[in-house]
N, C-alpha and C positions, 0 to 999 in steps of 0.2 A: 914720762913720754906715753904711758899707757892710757887707753880709754876704757872705762868700766865695761862697756859692752863690745869691746873690740872695734875693729875697723873693717870696712870693705875696701879692698885694694882695687884701684882704677889704674889700668895700664894704658898710658898715653891719653891724649885728649882731643887734639885737633884744633882747627882755627876757631878763634873766639866767636866770629859771627855765626858759625855753623853749629857750635857745640856748647856755648856757655849756658844756655837754658837747660841743657841736660845735666850739666854739672851742678847747677843750682838746685834743680829738682832732686837729684840724687843725694845731695848734702843734707837736704831737709829730712830725708828718710833715715839716714844713718851716718855716723862719722866716716869720713873718707880719708884714705892715704893714697897718694898718687905716685906712680913711677913715671918719671919724665926725663926726656933727653937733656933738658936745660933747666936752670933754676926757675921755679914757677914765678909768674908775675901776676896777671889778673886772676889766675886760678887760686891764689893763696887764701883768699877770704872764704873759700868753700872747703878748705882742707884742714884735717887734724895734723897732717904732716906730709912730707914728700921725700922721695929718694931720687937723686939724679943718677941715671944709669943708661948705658947704651941700649936702647930699646930693640935694636936690630941684632943684638948678641943674646941669643936665647939662654945660653949658659950663664951669662952675667945676670940676666933677669931672674932666672931660677935661684941663683945664689943670693941675690938681694931679697927675694921673697922668703927664702928660708931664714935669713938674718932678721927680717922684719917679724916673721912669725915667732921667732925665739924671744922677741922683745915685747910684743903686744899681740893679743889674740887677733888673728885674721879670720873673719867669719864669712867672707865671700870675695870673689874676684871677678872683674868684668872689664870689657873694653868695647868701645864703639868705633874703633879704628880698624878698618879692613886689614891693614898690613900687620896687625898685632893680634888678631883673634886666634891664630894657631899657637903662638907663644902663650897667650892667656889660657888656652885649654890645657897646655902642658903644666902651667903653674897650678891650675885647679887640681889636676890629677896628682901632682907632686905633693901638695898640701892636704890632700884628702877633702877638698871642698866640692860643693855641687858645681857641675859643669856640663857642657855639651858632650864631652868625650872627644879625644883627639881624632878618632876616626870619623866622627860626625862632622867636625870642623873641616877636615880634609874633604869631606863630601860636599861642603859648601865652597871652599876656596878653589878646589880643582874641578873646573867645569866639565872636563872630559870624564873624570871619575864619577862625578855626579850623574852625568848622562847614562853611564854604564849601569850604575847602581839602581837608578830610578827605572830604567828600561827593564832590568832584570826583575824588579819588583812588580812590574805590570803597571807602573804609573805612566800615563801617556806622555810621550816625548817626541820632539821632532826627529826625523832621520838625521844622522850625524856621522862625521868621521873626523879623526884627528890626523893631521898631516904635517910633514916636516919640510916639504918643499913645494915650489910652485906647480910642478907637473902633477904631483899627487893631489894638490888642491883642485886643479882643473878636472882631474879624473873623478874625484869625489863629487864635485858639483855636477858633472855630467850624469853620474849615477843617481844622485838625489833628485835632480831636476831643478831648472831655474825658475825664479830667482832663488839665491841662497844667501845666508848670512855667514860672513867670515869674521871671526873674533878671536881675541887672545884667550888663553886657557885659564888665566888666574887674575884678571883685573875686574874692577867694578866701574860703576858710573857710565857705562856704555863707551868707555875709552877704547879706541881701536876697533869698534864694531862697525862693519861696512856691509851694505846691501850690494850684491853683485848680480847682474842680469845676464851676463854672458861670460865666455871663457876669458876674454881680455880683462874684463872687470874683476874676475876672480883672481887673476894673476896680480893685478895691482892691489887688490884688497888683502891678499895673503901677505904681501910685503908690509902694508900698513899695520896689519894686526901683529905680525911678528916683531916689527920694530917697536910697537907699543908695548909688547910683552917685556921688553928689556928694562922698563922702568919698574917692574914688579919684582916679587920675590924670585930668587934664582931657581927655585924648584919648579917654577912655572914658565920659565923663559924659553923662547924658541918655539917654532911651529905655530899652528893655528887650528881652531875648530872650524869646520865647514858644516853648516846646518840647514835643514829645510826652513824656508821662510814661512812663518805662521801668520795668517791673516786674522784681523780682528783687533779690537782695542786692547791696549796694554794697561795693566793695573799693578799695584803692589799691595801686599798685605803684611803688616807688622803683627807678629804674634808672640806669645809667651809659651814656653814649654817647661812644665814642672813634672819631674818623674816620668817623662815620656808622653805626658798628656798635653796636646796642643790646644791653645785657645787663641783665636783671632782677636786682635785688639782694634784695628782700624784699617780701612781701605783707602788708598790714594789712587786717583785717576790721573794718568800721565799724559802730558803733551810732549811730543818729540818733533824734531825738525832737522834741517840742514842735510837733506837727502844728497847722497846716499848714506850719510852718517846718521847716527841716532843720538844726537845731543838732546839731553833732557831739558826742555825749555820751561817746564812748570808742572805743578801737581795741584790737585784739589782734593781735600778730605771733607766728606760730609758725614755728620753725626748719624743721620738716618739712612745711610747708604744701604739699600736692600741686599747688596751682595754679602754683607756680614751674616745674613741668615740663609744664604743660598746653599742648599744641601750638597749640590755637586761640587761647589767650590770648597766647602768645608771638608768634604770627604777627600778631595784631591790633596789639600794641604796636610791633613792628618796622615794620609798614606805616604806622602813624600817624606815627612819628618820621621815617620816610623821606619821607612826604608833606609834612611841614612843613619838610623839609630841615634837620633838627637835626644839627649836626656834632660838637661837643664839649660835654659838660656832664652834669649830673645832672638828672633830672626826677622829678616826683611826678605820676603819672597816675591819675586816678580813673575807675572803670568800673562799669557795672552788668552783672551776670551774668544776662542776660535769657533767655527761652525760645528766642530766635533766636541766642543766642551772646553773647560779651562785646561790649559797646558802650562806646566812649569817652565819658565825661561831660566831662572836660577834661584837658588836659596842662598842668602847671605847670612852668616852667623853673627849678626849684630843688628842694632836698630838701623832704620833707614837714614840715609843722608838727605841732602838737598832741603833741609829744614822740614821734612815730612813729619817728624815727631812734634815739631813746634806747631804745625798746622793742626795735628790731632789734639794737642793740648788745648788750643783755642776752640776747636770745633766740638770735641767730645768730652772734655774734662779729664781724660786719661793723662796721667803724669808719667811720660815714658821713662824719664830718668829714675823716678821712684820705682817703677815697674822693674827696670833693669836691676836695681838693688835688691828688691824683694826676691826675684828669681835667682839671683846670684847667691842668696842666702838659703835657697831651697824652699821659699815660701810662695804660696799662690798670690798672684798680683791682685791689687785692688782695682776693680773696673767699675765705673759708674753704671748703674742699671738703667737710668733714663736716657733717652736719646731725643733731644729736642731738635727740630729742623734748624740746622746751621751748617754752612759751608765756608771753609777757609782755604784759600789758595795762595800759591806763590808763583811768580814769573821771574825769570832771570833775563837780564839784558845782555845782549851780545853785540859786539861791534859789527858793522857791515863789511869790514875788510880788516886785514892786518894793520896794526897801528901802534903808536906809542901814546899813552894816556897823558893828557895835560890836566884834565879835571873831570869830575863826575858830579852831576847834580841829581838828587832824588827828591820826589815830592814829600811834603809834610802833611798834606790834607788828604782825607779819604782813604787812608791806609792804616792797617794794624801795625805794620813795621815797614821800613825801607832803609836800605844802607848801600853805600858804595863798598865794593869788594876789592878794589885795587887802589894803589897810591899813584900820584903823579909820577911819570917816568916809567911806569910798567909797560913792557912790550907785550902786546896781545897778538896771538896768532891763531887763526881758525883751522879746523880740520882740513887736510890730514896732518898739517905741520904740528898742531897742538889741539888738545881737547879741553873742554870745560873752561873756555876763555870768556868768563863772565865779568862784567864790570859793575853790576849792581843787581839787587833784587827788590821786589815789592811784594808785600803780603796784604791781602784784602779779605774781608769777611762779609757774608750776606746770608739771607734766609734760605737761598737755594743755589745750586751750581750755576745756573744761567746768569743770575744776577751777579754772582761772584765773578764769573768770567768777564762780564761787562766792566765791572769795577777794575779788574786786573788789566784789561785792555787800556782803559783810561790812564791808570797809574803808570803803566809801562810807557805810554806815549809821553809822559811827563818826565821820564828819565832822560837826561841829556849828557852825552859824552863829548868832550872837547879833546881833540888830538893835537899832538905837538907837530 
């Protein structure tokens, strides 16, 4: 059962369309052992072995990790599943492996705690308040000034995030955010954050941290929509994005990771490029979602799955030194109204990749009833962001949704 060089433990995985490329890349770097809630299917070809365990039971995961470590050397542990990064940090600490640190991961997962820590460290933050009821939400918004953002304390992917421009909208937004929080971890359920609305474009930066030293890997430019919600409609990664060398951005990212005492791991940090400079929206203690690491792989040559393995083992990541002009983007297709899916057609030509994300019979509901209601994606590549955007527009227009 043992591997001569040990195994890197991967806790959870995620949906095949969104995460298979990461697993494949990670497996090429080092033998993997996966903890999974169900018997592995498509994952099996990338694994040295697997253990079926209740991933939501931290004690069960810790016990399984100790049992695995007694049988085969475990040389690293990682997860790219938002719901599992806290448990992963505890496993790393328990086995004496490189990790972010449990306090640092809480600084990522708990957005209220993150705001407090970053503000105390002097890292520019929006004005904010955490509230437990509608009346306090309105009072906080009145004090901060309109418009405000209302959002859950511990979710990702902009789920339950709402822009509110007056007191009535804040009251509705509070309930949407609080209800959304109930799908997340119990520790972060209930209440909502009310925050200053930051103007300017939104970006994300995936980076690697080894022994506390932060290295940015790639930048994604984000497209959002469905006002007053913040559905993430697409992203573009450019190999030669000049933001990678921007001293103000790099300083903000380094200071933020130092403030939360993040030691080893990969992060996906979302920021607004405001008139007063870059401001952290949130730090996520994992690689980015929404196929962003796949875009980076095609655009920059960075292998995010391999980077995650390297960092989990305490090694500096391998990053290509050259940056040829190349932009790769993704757009997600959403229905125009709530519906039941009959069929989804995606284009074959002019794309790097395209796929349906739902099966016939799937019920799709738009915000605020549900979030991330996507039926397909398209990925396109070009020499620059503008050409990439044009190709994405064309490919998205060729996605066809039939409803029942």
